[in-house]
Phi, psi and omega in degrees: 000150181295128179286326178287317183294332180288332182290130175286154178266113180287142178255122174297166186296328183270007182253133177248137177245132179234123179246115181235098184069241178261003180264125178250123180242128178243129179220148178208112182065235181270350179274133181215127178230147178214150175223160173247114184275166181287155181283357177281346179239155179241129181249129180230149178225142176245013180096333180251337179204160178244132177243147181238130179232154177272147177275334176208184184254027179289164180299318179296317180296321178294321180292321183281343183299304180290325180298314181297319179296318180294320179296317180292320178297319177295325178294317179297315178296321182295318181283339179269304184250331182087174180237147182224136171234131179245138179236161179230135180258121178238118178168138182288123178081002180276138180227158176216137180209159179258125176234103181063232181269023182226153172257123181257126183236127172249095189236046173092002176262168180290335181246169177268126180276141180239141173229123179287138177270118181290158178298139180096343179259155181225135180238130176237139179237124175233111184054250181253016180253135179243126180243115178255125182221161179166172182279337184264115184299320182293317181294317180296313180295320181293317180295318177298320179292324177294318178296315181295327185294342180286334175207076178297152183294142179249149192280349186273311180254347181080013180279151176135185178254121182231158172291151181301318183270006181279137178253122180265118178281114185278145177250155185284324185095185182286142175274153180292120189281326187264011182278147175114354181267000000 
């Protein structure tokens, strides 16, 4: 049996869980997230915790057991504390700014690159640091990956958009071929 799926998801006092058929809605204050789980798993709540059970022992049900528990646990964490991804912009003359519902990036191309900010996500820019935050873990991670994809870090000069905790393995580059004579 799944070790992750067997663990119940504890609900903090300010979080409400509503299970209506296959739709699970978690809300706390103004934050509200919902998912529709697969029919191979059964989700139950007693007000203090949420438990996930399998309907049968098929391979699909076993795979979805832990996945559903992890998704619901991420929803509870998202509505209480939220998720944050931080990026860093390295490059001479490169700028990034938020204009309305878009992130505008001038990162060495002839045009300005735009990334739309989805509802529920928030982007803050301070100098060369980009902070993407929101209650939905998938939306925050996807938006950070879209921003990074316009200029991933390169190993020779270290220029590009990288995650704060990402380590770029630097390469030496070409050696001078005619030296030594």
